[in-house]
N, C-alpha and C positions, 0 to 999 in steps of 0.2 A: 666777649672773648675773641681774641685774635684768631684769624684763620689758621696761622701756623701752629698755634697751640692746639686748636681743635684737630688738625690733621695729625699732630704727634700723638694726641690722646687716642684717636681712632686706630692708628698704627699699633700703638702699645696694646690696645684692647684686642686687636686682631692677633698679635703675637701671643698674648695670654690665652686666647681661645685655641690657637694652634697647639700650644703646650698642653692644655687641658685634654685635647682630643688625642694626643700622640705620646704623652709621657705618663706612665703609671706611677702612682704613689705607693710606696712599699716601705713600711717602717722597719722591716727586717733588713732591708738593703740600705746600707749606710753611705751611699754616694752623696757627696756634698759638692763635688766639682762640676762646673758647667759642662765641660767637654765630656766627662763620663756620663753625666745625666743624659746628654744628647745621644751619645754613642749607644748606651744600653737601654735607652727609652724608659728609665725608671730612676727614682731618687726620692729623697726626703725634702723637706721645706727649703733647706739651704741650697740644694741642687736646683730646685725650681727657681728660686730667687736669683741665684747667680747666672742661670741660663737666660732668664728674662733680661737681666742686666746686660749680658753679653750680646744678646740678640738686638736689644735697643741700640747699643753702641755701634753694632754692625750696620744698622740702617741710618746712623747719624743722630740718634737721640741720646744726648749726654745728660748727666745729672741724676741718673738712676743710681741710687746707693743701696748697697746691701747692709741691712741692719740685723744683727743677731738677736735672738731672743724670742 
């Protein structure tokens, strides 16, 4: 595995852990937007996925796609 790929994987893992520790999952709260998930610190699967996608893009990791379902 290339060093660049390994570094990107480590950064993505770190971002996911930060979300796990700081964003609450709440089925009753229907936030699916990355900005609102970050702002209110809670959301559903779509909010988590879109926030991770946006955070990855912010640090220069592109190619992260949101897939519904």
